[in-house]
C-alpha positions as CSV (number, residue, x, y, z in Angstrom):
1,M,23.8,17.0,-4.3
2,T,23.5,16.0,-8.1
3,D,21.9,13.1,-10.0
4,I,24.2,10.2,-10.8
5,V,22.8,9.6,-14.1
6,D,21.5,12.1,-16.8
7,R,17.9,13.5,-17.2
8,Q,16.8,11.2,-19.9
9,T,18.1,7.8,-17.9
10,R,16.2,9.0,-14.7
11,S,13.3,9.6,-16.9
12,R,13.4,5.9,-18.1
13,M,14.2,4.9,-14.6
14,M,11.0,6.3,-13.0
15,S,8.6,5.2,-16.0
16,G,9.8,1.8,-15.2
17,I,8.0,1.8,-11.6
18,R,4.7,0.1,-11.8
19,S,1.5,1.5,-10.1
20,K,-0.2,-1.9,-10.0
21,N,1.0,-5.6,-10.4
22,T,4.1,-4.8,-8.4
23,K,6.1,-7.8,-6.9
24,P,4.8,-7.3,-3.3
25,E,1.2,-7.2,-4.7
26,L,1.7,-10.0,-6.3
27,A,3.3,-11.9,-3.7
28,A,0.0,-11.1,-1.3
29,R,-2.5,-12.0,-4.2
30,R,-0.2,-15.5,-4.4
31,Y,-0.2,-16.1,-0.8
32,L,-4.2,-15.3,-0.5
33,H,-5.0,-17.4,-3.4
34,A,-3.3,-20.2,-2.0
35,A,-5.2,-19.7,0.9
36,G,-8.3,-20.1,-0.4
37,F,-9.4,-16.5,-0.7
38,R,-11.1,-15.1,-3.9
39,Y,-10.9,-11.7,-4.9
40,R,-11.2,-9.1,-7.8
41,L,-8.5,-6.9,-8.8
42,H,-8.2,-3.0,-9.1
43,V,-12.1,-2.8,-9.5
44,K,-12.9,0.7,-11.2
45,G,-16.0,1.3,-9.4
46,L,-14.4,1.5,-5.6
47,P,-12.5,5.0,-4.7
48,G,-8.6,4.5,-5.5
49,K,-9.0,1.3,-7.6
50,P,-8.0,-0.8,-4.6
51,D,-5.2,-3.5,-5.2
52,I,-7.4,-6.4,-3.9
53,V,-10.9,-6.5,-3.3
54,L,-12.5,-9.4,-1.2
55,P,-16.6,-8.9,-1.4
56,K,-17.3,-11.8,0.6
57,Y,-14.9,-10.1,3.3
58,G,-16.4,-6.8,2.9
59,A,-12.6,-5.7,2.7
60,V,-10.1,-4.1,0.1
61,V,-6.4,-4.5,0.6
62,N,-3.9,-2.0,-0.7
63,V,-0.4,-2.9,-0.9
64,H,1.8,0.2,-0.1
65,G,5.2,0.8,-1.1
66,C,7.1,2.3,1.8
67,F,9.0,5.3,-0.4
68,W,5.7,6.3,-2.4
69,H,3.2,6.2,0.6
70,R,5.4,7.6,3.1
71,H,5.7,4.6,5.8
72,Q,6.1,6.4,8.9
73,G,9.3,5.1,11.3
74,C,10.6,2.8,8.0
75,R,13.9,3.1,6.7
76,N,12.8,2.9,2.8
77,C,11.0,6.0,3.6
78,S,13.5,8.6,2.6
79,T,13.4,11.9,0.8
80,P,15.5,12.3,-2.4
81,A,18.1,15.2,-2.0
82,T,17.5,16.6,-5.2
83,R,14.4,19.1,-6.0
84,S,13.2,18.2,-2.6
85,A,10.1,20.5,-2.7
86,F,9.0,18.8,-5.8
87,W,9.5,15.4,-3.9
88,E,7.5,17.0,-0.7
89,L,4.3,18.1,-2.6
90,K,4.2,15.0,-4.6
91,F,4.4,13.1,-1.3
92,R,2.1,15.3,0.6
93,N,-0.3,14.7,-2.4
94,T,0.0,11.0,-2.2
95,I,-0.8,10.9,1.6
96,D,-3.6,13.0,1.1
97,R,-5.4,11.1,-1.7
98,D,-4.5,8.0,0.5
99,K,-6.3,9.5,3.2
100,Q,-9.5,10.5,1.1
101,V,-9.5,7.2,-0.6
102,T,-9.6,5.4,2.9
103,Q,-12.5,7.6,4.1
104,Q,-14.2,7.4,1.3
105,L,-14.4,3.4,1.6
106,L,-14.9,3.4,4.9
107,E,-18.3,5.5,4.4
108,L,-19.1,2.7,1.8
109,G,-19.1,0.2,4.3
110,W,-15.6,-1.4,3.0
111,R,-13.1,-2.5,5.9
112,V,-9.7,-1.0,4.6
113,L,-6.3,-3.1,4.9
114,I,-3.3,-1.4,4.4
115,V,-0.1,-4.0,3.5
116,W,3.4,-2.4,3.8
117,E,6.2,-3.4,1.4
118,C,8.7,-3.5,4.2
119,G,6.7,-6.3,5.8
120,L,6.3,-8.4,2.6
121,R,10.6,-8.0,2.4
122,A,11.3,-8.6,6.1
123,Q,8.8,-11.1,7.2
124,P,6.5,-12.1,4.5
125,A,5.1,-15.2,6.2
126,A,4.0,-13.3,9.1
127,T,2.9,-10.3,7.4
128,L,0.7,-12.5,5.1
129,E,-0.7,-14.3,8.3
130,H,-1.2,-11.2,10.1
131,L,-3.2,-10.3,6.8
132,I,-5.3,-13.3,6.6
133,H,-6.5,-12.9,10.6
134,T,-7.4,-9.4,10.0
135,I,-9.5,-10.4,6.8
136,K,-11.4,-13.1,8.7
137,N,-11.9,-10.9,11.9
138,L,-15.0,-8.6,10.5
139,D,-14.6,-6.4,13.6
140,I,-11.8,-4.5,12.2
141,P,-12.5,-1.6,9.8
142,Y,-9.2,-0.4,9.2
143,E,-5.7,-2.0,9.9
144,E,-2.1,-1.5,8.6
145,I,0.3,-4.4,8.5
146,P,2.5,-3.9,9.7
147,C,2.1,-0.8,11.7
148,A,4.9,1.5,12.5
149,N,3.1,3.5,15.1
150,N,2.8,1.3,18.1
151,G,-0.9,-0.1,17.4
152,D,-2.3,3.5,17.0
153,N,-3.2,2.6,13.4
154,R,-6.5,4.4,12.7
155,P,-6.8,6.9,9.9
């Protein structure tokens, strides 16, 4: 299947995709701030520059897009039909980097919380309430919200 737009248009469209300060990330930040949480953003000294860092709770929050970070079982996790080898390599590298960054953060003593974009779109209030509960529960070292793999969400 060929692309419906020319190469220059596709390039312009793809360059407009943000890596930080995305709509789902901004929604999570607004909710956390309104709930009284104070945080730092994209801390350069931490592996992967997490989206939200909550030093008081020893937690980092990454808001992942389902397409780019390959949320298993999500309908937003499709693979483009054109240049599939390129996309598969790109997605594999992203997944590997996410696992490596998560492991490094856990080894440094941080709790890692992943919020998936689909949860913020489908049920924003429930997803963000779950995030707040997880932040406050200091016994949870790693959690994906929502988790598509039936509760087994360990890295």
